[in-house]
ROLUMSE-743140 format. One record per residue: residue in one letter; y, z negated, x of N, C-alpha, C in turn. Coordinates in steps of 0.02 Angstrom, whole numbers, plus 50000, padded with zeros to 5 digits. Each point is the difference from the previous one (the first is absolute). Layout:
<rs>
(r A,(Y,Z,X),(Y,Z,X),(Y,Z,X))
...
</rs>
This chain:
<rs>
(r M,(48618,50319,50510),(50014,50032,49936),(50064,49972,49970))
(r T,(50043,50044,49978),(50064,49979,49973),(49995,49984,49925))
(r E,(50024,49940,49982),(50004,49982,49929),(50069,50020,49975))
(r R,(50000,50033,49943),(50064,50024,49973),(50014,49965,49933))
(r F,(50062,49978,49993),(50022,49968,49939),(50064,50035,49977))
(r S,(50007,50009,49936),(50059,50034,49973),(50032,49958,49945))
(r F,(50066,49996,50003),(50038,49961,49951),(50053,50044,49967))
(r K,(50006,49994,49936),(50052,50035,49962),(50053,49951,49979))
(r V,(50063,50016,50017),(50057,49958,49983),(50050,50043,49962))
(r V,(50023,49977,49942),(50047,50040,49960),(50068,49965,49995))
(r F,(50051,50041,49998),(50069,49975,49992),(50019,50001,49926))
(r L,(50038,49950,49980),(50032,50000,49935),(50072,49977,50009))
(r G,(50045,50030,49963),(50071,49981,50004),(50043,50054,49970))
(r N,(50064,49984,49991),(50046,50047,49970),(50012,50061,50045))
(r K,(50027,50051,49969),(50019,50060,50037),(50059,49984,50046))
(r N,(50002,50036,50056),(50056,49996,50048),(50005,49934,50037))
(r I,(49943,49964,50006),(50002,49939,50041),(49968,50013,50068))
(r G,(49978,50062,50012),(49976,50018,50067),(49925,49997,50010))
(r K,(49961,50007,49947),(49927,49996,50007),(49972,50056,50043))
(r H,(50028,50060,49993),(49975,50056,50039),(50009,49988,50075))
(r S,(50058,49974,50019),(50014,49985,50070),(49958,49941,50023))
(r L,(49989,49951,49957),(49957,49944,50017),(49929,50023,50014))
(r L,(49977,50046,49958),(49933,50029,50008),(49994,50030,50070))
(r A,(50050,50036,50020),(49999,50032,50066),(50003,49949,50057))
(r R,(50044,49950,49993),(50007,49950,50052),(49935,49959,50010))
(r L,(49969,49981,49945),(49940,49959,50005),(49940,50038,50029))
(r T,(50002,50066,49993),(49944,50040,50026),(50017,50034,50067))
(r G,(50061,49991,50023),(50020,50029,50064),(50005,50076,49998))
(r T,(50016,50027,49941),(50006,50072,49991),(50074,50019,49993))
(r P,(50017,50065,50005),(50070,50020,49998),(50036,49977,49937))
(r V,(50062,49978,50009),(50040,49973,49945),(50052,50051,49979))
(r D,(50003,50012,49934),(50055,50040,49972),(50050,49951,49973))
(r L,(50053,49988,50039),(50048,49948,49981),(50041,50017,49939))
(r R,(49994,50062,49975),(50034,50017,49937),(49965,49966,49942))
(r D,(49934,49986,50009),(49960,49965,49950),(50010,50030,49931))
(r Q,(50000,50066,49996),(50008,50033,49936),(49936,50038,49982))
(r V,(49980,49993,49938),(49940,50035,49977),(50020,50072,49982))
(r Q,(49967,50048,50031),(50016,50069,49988),(49960,50028,49942))
(r V,(50028,50049,49966),(49965,50033,49945),(49936,50031,50028))
(r G,(49945,49989,49966),(49936,50028,50021),(49959,49953,50042))
(r M,(50027,49940,50018),(49961,49952,50038),(49945,49971,49956))
(r P,(49944,49977,50029),(49947,49972,49960),(50022,49936,49965))
(r Q,(49964,49983,49946),(50018,49940,49962),(49982,49937,50037))
(r E,(49962,50006,50053),(49981,49942,50040),(49995,50022,50073))
(r E,(50032,49962,50044),(49995,50016,50072),(49961,49944,50034))
(r K,(49958,50019,50048),(49962,49951,50038),(50002,50018,50074))
(r R,(50001,49947,50041),(49998,50009,50072),(49954,49947,50030))
(r K,(49972,50016,50057),(49948,49958,50030),(50021,49975,50069))
(r R,(49979,49939,50015),(50007,49972,50067),(49933,49969,50020))
(r V,(49978,50014,50060),(49935,49976,50024),(50011,49949,50056))
(r V,(49965,49945,49994),(50001,49947,50051),(49929,49989,50024))
(r T,(49990,49999,50066),(49934,49989,50029),(49998,49932,50035))
(r N,(49948,49963,49987),(49990,49935,50032),(49927,49994,50020))
(r G,(49985,50012,50064),(49931,49999,50023),(49961,50057,49968))
(r N,(49944,49984,49968),(49960,50051,49967),(50017,50008,49927))
(r K,(50057,49972,49979),(50022,50005,49930),(50062,50044,49995))
(r E,(49998,50044,49951),(50057,50044,49988),(50025,49989,49929))
(r Y,(50064,49984,49993),(50030,49984,49936),(50049,50055,49980))
(r E,(49988,50029,49943),(50046,50050,49972),(50042,49967,49945))
(r F,(50065,50007,50006),(50045,49974,49950),(50035,50058,49966))
(r W,(49985,50011,49936),(50030,50054,49961),(50055,49970,49957))
(r F,(50061,50024,50010),(50057,49977,49961),(50020,50055,49951))
(r H,(50006,49982,49936),(50016,50048,49947),(50067,49981,49968))
(r E,(50038,50051,49983),(50060,49988,49959),(50007,50054,49947))
(r T,(50041,49987,49951),(50000,50041,49939),(50042,50063,50003))
(r A,(50032,50013,50056),(50039,50063,50010),(50051,50012,49944))
(r G,(50033,49946,49979),(50053,50006,49951),(49979,49999,49928))
(r Q,(49935,49997,49986),(49977,50001,49931),(50017,49935,49962))
(r E,(50018,49947,50039),(50017,49937,49967),(50064,50007,49958))
(r E,(50036,50055,50009),(50059,50013,49959),(49980,50006,49926))
(r F,(49940,50022,49989),(49975,50009,49932),(49953,49941,49984))
(r R,(50026,49949,49968),(49962,49940,49986),(49937,50017,49961))
(r G,(49945,49971,50021),(49936,50013,49968),(49962,50056,50035))
(r S,(50030,50032,50050),(49965,50055,50034),(49953,49975,50054))
(r V,(50007,49936,50021),(49954,49970,50048),(49939,49976,49962))
(r T,(49943,50033,50011),(49940,49986,49961),(49949,49962,50041))
(r S,(49946,49982,49967),(49947,49960,50032),(49969,50036,50059))
(r S,(50001,50066,50000),(49970,50038,50056),(50037,49987,50065))
(r Y,(50065,49984,49996),(50040,49986,50059),(49972,49939,50037))
(r F,(49973,49952,49963),(49976,49938,50030),(49925,50002,50017))
(r R,(49966,50054,49983),(49928,50003,50010),(49982,49991,50073))
(r H,(49954,49955,50014),(49976,49984,50067),(50052,49964,50043))
(r A,(50056,49980,49971),(50052,49966,50040),(49980,49928,50014))
(r Q,(50019,49977,50059),(49990,49930,50018),(50065,49960,50000))
(r A,(50057,50036,49998),(50064,49964,50003),(50056,50041,49968))
(r I,(50050,49963,49978),(50062,50030,49974),(50058,49972,50039))
(r I,(50045,50045,50022),(50063,49980,50030),(50055,50010,49949))
(r Y,(50031,49945,49979),(50059,50004,49956),(50061,50004,50045))
(r A,(50037,50055,49993),(50057,50012,50044),(50065,49999,49960))
(r Y,(50053,49975,50031),(50066,49998,49968),(50054,50011,50053))
(r D,(50060,50013,49976),(50058,50010,50042),(50037,49933,50007))
(r E,(50010,49977,50062),(50032,49936,50012),(50070,49996,49970))
(r T,(50032,50058,49990),(50068,50000,49974),(50004,50017,49926))
(r D,(49943,50004,49967),(49997,50020,49930),(49959,49948,49961))
(r G,(50035,49955,49967),(49966,49947,49963),(49956,50025,49944))
(r Q,(50018,50057,49970),(49959,50027,49945),(49932,50021,50025))
(r S,(49997,50029,50060),(49936,50022,50027),(49953,49941,50012))
(r F,(50030,49942,50015),(49960,49939,50010),(49977,49972,49932))
(r S,(50045,49997,49952),(49982,49975,49934),(49946,50042,49967))
(r D,(50002,50065,50012),(49951,50045,49969),(49930,49991,50028))
(r I,(49994,49968,50057),(49932,49987,50026),(49962,49956,49950))
(r Q,(50033,49947,49976),(49967,49956,49952),(50003,50027,49929))
(r N,(50056,50031,49983),(50010,50022,49931),(49968,50067,49983))
(r V,(49985,50039,50051),(49971,50067,49988),(49936,50010,50039))
(r W,(50003,49996,50066),(49945,50025,50042),(49939,49954,50000))
(r M,(50010,49935,49998),(49943,49956,49995),(49965,50008,49933))
(r L,(50038,50014,49948),(49971,50012,49934),(49963,50067,49998))
(r E,(50029,50050,50033),(49967,50066,50003),(49932,49994,50035))
(r A,(49999,49963,50055),(49937,49991,50037),(49949,49963,49959))
(r S,(50023,49948,49965),(49954,49960,49959),(49971,50041,49943))
(r R,(50041,50041,49968),(49977,50040,49944),(49950,50053,50022))
(r C,(50004,50020,50063),(49953,50049,50025),(49939,49968,50033))
(r G,(49994,49935,49994),(49941,49965,50025),(50002,49983,50073))
(r A,(50057,50008,50033),(50006,49987,50072),(50017,49927,50011))
(r E,(49951,49956,49992),(50013,49928,50003),(49963,49966,50057))
(r D,(49941,50022,50016),(49958,49967,50050),(50014,50030,50069))
(r L,(50063,49996,50022),(50022,50032,50062),(50041,49952,50041))
(r L,(50017,50020,50062),(50050,49965,50039),(50068,50029,49982))
(r F,(50052,49958,50002),(50067,50022,49982),(50048,49981,50056))
(r F,(50047,50046,50015),(50049,49988,50051),(50070,50018,49973))
(r L,(50050,49969,50029),(50070,50012,49980),(50041,50021,50061))
(r I,(50032,50059,49994),(50041,50026,50055),(50070,50015,49974))
(r G,(50049,49973,50034),(50070,50016,49987),(50023,50051,50052))
(r N,(50022,50059,49976),(50022,50053,50045),(50076,50003,50004))
(r K,(50025,50039,50047),(50071,50012,50012),(50034,49938,50029))
(r N,(49963,49962,50041),(50029,49942,50032),(50055,50018,50049))
(r D,(50000,50064,50022),(50054,50022,50045),(50068,49999,49965))
(r L,(50000,50013,49935),(50063,49998,49963),(50027,49929,49996))
(r V,(49955,49952,49991),(50020,49930,49999),(50029,49979,50067))
(r E,(49967,50021,50054),(50023,49982,50066),(50067,50033,50018))
(r S,(50015,50056,49966),(50064,50034,50014),(50055,49977,49953))
(r G,(49986,49951,49957),(50053,49972,49958),(49993,50007,49926))
(r T,(49954,50040,49975),(49990,50006,49928),(49971,49935,49973))
(r P,(50028,49974,49946),(49975,49936,49973),(49926,50003,49982))
(r R,(49963,49948,50017),(49930,49994,49982),(49996,49981,49926))
(r A,(49963,50038,49961),(49995,49988,49928),(49943,49952,49982))
(r V,(49955,49990,50047),(49942,49958,49988),(49996,49948,50055))
(r S,(50002,49937,49982),(49998,49947,50050),(49929,49992,50027))
(r E,(49995,49968,50058),(49935,49986,50029),(49958,49956,49954))
(r A,(50034,49953,49968),(49965,49954,49954),(49970,50038,49941))
(r Q,(50037,50049,49973),(49974,50040,49945),(49939,50041,50021))
(r A,(50006,50031,50059),(49944,50040,50025),(49939,49956,50014))
(r Q,(50012,49941,50028),(49945,49955,50016),(49965,49976,49936))
(r E,(50039,49988,49948),(49971,49977,49937),(49950,50051,49972))
(r V,(50019,50065,50002),(49955,50052,49975),(49940,50007,50046))
(r A,(50012,49999,50066),(49945,50008,50048),(49951,49942,49995))
(r N,(50024,49941,49982),(49956,49942,49993),(49947,50013,49947))
(r N,(50018,50039,49949),(49951,50018,49948),(49944,50042,50029))
(r F,(50015,50036,50054),(49950,50043,50032),(49964,49964,50057))
(r M,(50022,49938,50015),(49974,49962,50057),(50011,50037,50067))
(r T,(50057,50034,50004),(50020,50034,50062),(50074,49985,50012))
(r N,(50026,50024,50056),(50071,49992,50015),(50037,50065,49988))
(r P,(50063,49997,49978),(50039,50062,49991),(50016,50031,50067))
(r M,(50005,50066,50000),(50017,50037,50062),(50067,50035,49990))
(r H,(50040,50001,50052),(50066,50032,49997),(50003,50053,50055))
(r V,(50009,50062,49979),(49996,50056,50048),(50056,50050,49989))
(r S,(50005,50047,50045),(50044,50057,49993),(49961,50063,50015))
(r A,(49987,50040,49949),(49966,50064,50011),(50047,50049,50035))
(r Q,(50066,49986,49996),(50049,50043,50033),(49995,49994,50076))
(r T,(49997,49938,50025),(49998,49989,50072),(49929,49985,50026))
(r G,(49956,49981,49955),(49932,49981,50020),(49993,49926,50014))
(r A,(50055,49963,49997),(49998,49928,50016),(49954,49963,49951))
(r G,(49954,49961,50027),(49956,49959,49960),(49940,50037,49971))
(r C,(49997,50066,50006),(49946,50038,49968),(49933,49990,50036))
(r E,(50000,49998,50066),(49938,49989,50036),(49973,49930,49986))
(r E,(50044,49951,49997),(49979,49932,49984),(49971,49997,49929))
(r A,(50031,50038,49955),(49975,50002,49931),(49930,50030,49997))
(r F,(49990,50055,50037),(49933,50030,50001),(49948,49952,50027))
(r N,(50017,49966,50054),(49953,49952,50030),(49982,49944,49951))
(r Y,(50050,49976,49965),(49990,49946,49952),(49954,50023,49944))
(r I,(50013,50060,49973),(49960,50026,49945),(49929,50016,50023))
(r S,(49993,50033,50056),(49934,50020,50024),(49957,49940,50016))
(r Q,(50029,49948,50030),(49962,49940,50016),(49975,49965,49937))
(r H,(50042,49997,49949),(49979,49970,49937),(49943,50040,49968))
(r L,(50005,50066,50003),(49948,50041,49970),(49933,49992,50037))
(r I,(50002,49998,50066),(49939,49992,50038),(49969,49932,49987))
(r Q,(50041,49948,49999),(49974,49932,49988),(49971,49995,49929))
(r H,(50034,50031,49952),(49976,49998,49931),(49934,50038,49994))
(r A,(49994,50055,50036),(49939,50039,49998),(49941,49960,50029))
(r K,(50013,49963,50053),(49948,49959,50030),(49976,49947,49951))
(r G,(50048,49970,49964),(49982,49947,49954),(49963,50024,49939))
(r S,(50018,50061,49975),(49970,50025,49939),(49947,50053,50013))
(r K,(49989,50017,50066),(49951,50050,50020),(50014,50068,49967))
(r I,(50065,50017,49997),(50020,50064,49971),(49982,50056,50049))
(r V,(49969,50052,49976),(49992,50062,50038),(50029,50054,49957))
(r S,(50058,50026,50019),(50037,50046,49959),(49979,50072,50013))
(r P,(50022,50046,49957),(49984,50071,50011),(50021,50022,50070))
(r V,(49955,50031,50036),(50015,50026,50067),(50011,50075,49994))
(r M,(50059,50023,50019),(50018,50070,49993),(49998,50035,50067))
(r Q,(49974,50061,50001),(50000,50039,50062),(50068,50029,50014))
(r D,(50036,50015,49947),(50065,50034,50008),(50041,49985,49939))
(r E,(50065,50010,50004),(50044,49985,49944),(49979,50033,49936))
(r D,(49976,50062,50004),(49986,50038,49940),(49928,49997,49977))
(r E,(49958,49962,50037),(49930,49996,49981),(49988,49941,49954))
(r T,(49949,50004,49960),(49983,49946,49955),(49960,49948,50038))
(r P,(49998,49938,49976),(49965,49947,50036),(49926,50017,50008))
(r K,(49971,49980,50058),(49928,50008,50011),(49961,49951,49957))
(r K,(50025,49938,49998),(49964,49950,49962),(50049,49949,49975))
(r T,(49982,49965,49948),(50043,49949,49971),(49958,49939,49983))
(r T,(50015,49945,50034),(49968,49937,49983),(50052,49946,49993))
(r S,(50063,50021,49986),(50054,49952,49992),(49995,49965,49933))
(r T,(50035,49944,49995),(49999,49963,49937),(50035,50039,49946))
(r K,(49978,49993,49938),(50030,50036,49944),(50064,49966,49979))
(r P,(50050,50038,49974),(50061,49970,49976),(49987,49956,49940))
(r A,(50045,49952,49989),(49992,49956,49943),(50002,50039,49935))
(r K,(49962,49978,49951),(49999,50034,49936),(50065,49988,49962))
(r K,(50021,50050,49961),(50059,49993,49960),(49986,49955,49941))
(r K,(50049,49961,49980),(49990,49952,49947),(49981,50034,49934))
(r D,(50031,50057,49987),(49986,50033,49936),(49954,50060,50010))
(r G,(49973,50007,50060),(49953,50055,50013),(50034,50066,50013))
(r K,(50068,50001,50001),(50036,50062,50010),(50053,49991,50053))
(r C,(50017,50054,50032),(50058,50000,50045),(50059,50024,49958))
(r M,(50053,49959,49998),(50056,50014,49956),(50054,50040,50034))
(r C,(49984,50027,50062),(50051,50039,50035),(50015,50065,49964))
</rs>
């Protein structure tokens, strides 16, 4: 009998840092390298990757905001519902996108009650750095933020795919190990568009003032 486990991972970060392409690379699905949100696209995009190990099947659902982060306050508590992890993503060549992780996105997550989760840090567009564009964020700066999450920073290129498989392995292994330790059983979905069969995952942390300020 196959045991199935499902994990929800959400992206947070500024617009135009490549979250859509990262979503595709981490799930092994087709990449639109234009990374442009088209008119009429849903306010949230999700893609799935399945990993099988013996009689265990792990579903990893990655969600991103499909450009809605342009409108501050549009990311609401429902985006984090049933999530086990947040990926904070930034552009290696854009210092503002890195600063906004602490100044904007970590605050947004906290205000929406997304606190009792795993957190990861990914720097994208590493191909530009390797081709000569100055790096705007030092390794020491990235490590300092990642230390707060008790993880290591990841440096990838959604353009070329470099480092993306390693990033997925790192994230998935942490999620599986965390689930074993906390006995998390997340919503198991039959299909992308179906609602969860059951939910016995841990509840998100309560908001300090009882409200989501998003």
